[in-house]
C-alpha positions as CSV (number, residue, x, y, z in Angstrom):
1,X,7.7,-15.3,-3.0
2,X,8.0,-12.3,-1.6
3,X,5.0,-9.6,-1.1
4,X,4.8,-5.7,-0.8
5,X,1.5,-4.6,1.2
6,X,1.0,-0.8,0.3
7,X,-1.5,1.1,2.7
8,X,-2.4,4.3,1.2
9,X,-4.1,7.1,3.7
10,X,-2.8,10.6,4.3
11,X,-3.8,10.2,8.2
12,X,-1.9,6.9,8.7
13,X,1.0,8.2,6.6
14,X,1.3,11.5,9.2
15,X,0.7,9.3,12.2
16,X,-2.8,10.6,12.9
17,X,-4.4,7.0,12.6
18,X,-3.8,3.4,13.1
19,X,-3.2,1.1,10.1
20,X,-5.3,-2.0,10.7
21,X,-5.6,-3.5,7.2
22,X,-2.0,-3.2,6.1
23,X,-0.8,-5.4,8.9
24,X,-3.8,-7.7,8.6
25,X,-3.0,-8.2,5.1
26,X,0.7,-8.5,5.9
27,X,-0.5,-11.5,8.2
28,X,-2.4,-13.2,5.6
29,X,0.1,-13.3,3.2
30,X,2.7,-14.3,5.7
31,X,0.3,-17.2,7.0
32,X,0.6,-18.6,3.2
33,X,4.5,-18.5,2.8
34,X,4.8,-15.0,1.6
35,X,8.0,-12.7,2.9
36,X,6.2,-9.4,3.0
37,X,7.2,-6.1,3.9
38,X,4.4,-3.0,4.5
39,X,5.0,0.4,3.1
40,X,2.9,3.7,4.3
41,X,1.9,6.6,1.6
42,X,-0.1,9.5,1.3
43,X,-3.0,9.5,-0.8
44,X,-2.5,11.1,-4.3
45,X,-1.4,10.2,-7.6
46,X,2.7,10.4,-7.3
47,X,2.8,8.8,-3.9
48,X,1.1,5.7,-5.2
49,X,2.6,5.2,-8.5
50,X,6.2,6.1,-6.8
51,X,5.5,3.4,-4.2
52,X,4.0,0.7,-6.6
53,X,7.1,1.6,-9.3
54,X,9.6,1.0,-6.3
55,X,8.4,-2.6,-5.6
56,X,8.2,-3.5,-9.2
57,X,11.8,-2.1,-9.8
58,X,12.7,-4.6,-6.8
59,X,11.3,-7.5,-8.4
60,X,8.4,-7.8,-6.0
61,X,6.2,-11.0,-7.1
62,X,3.3,-9.4,-5.4
63,X,1.6,-6.0,-4.4
64,X,-1.5,-5.8,-2.1
65,X,-3.0,-2.2,-1.7
66,X,-5.4,-1.1,1.0
67,X,-6.8,2.3,1.8
68,X,-7.4,4.6,-0.4
69,X,-11.0,4.3,-0.8
70,X,-12.9,7.6,-0.1
71,X,-14.6,9.7,-2.5
72,X,-12.5,13.1,-1.7
73,X,-10.3,15.2,-4.3
74,X,-7.1,13.4,-2.9
75,X,-8.2,10.0,-2.8
76,X,-6.8,9.1,-6.3
77,X,-5.5,5.6,-5.9
78,X,-7.2,4.2,-8.8
79,X,-5.4,6.8,-11.2
80,X,-2.0,6.6,-8.9
81,X,-2.2,2.8,-9.9
82,X,-2.9,2.9,-13.8
């Protein structure tokens, strides 16, 4: 089984903050047998939607998202996921 973990964060995608949740999710998934890849994207509808489409088009079995949890105007993870 193949999985992708998408970390959604402006700061992480620009290298201004450390991504801890993405690597933790990768570790958990790999411990239960998934071959896992990590993707970092900025907040916003299109970056989130594009990353999800890219992984789905590749036939990935599972996509997990982390981040994008604030209440600011750029935190549009639900909209990008829809």
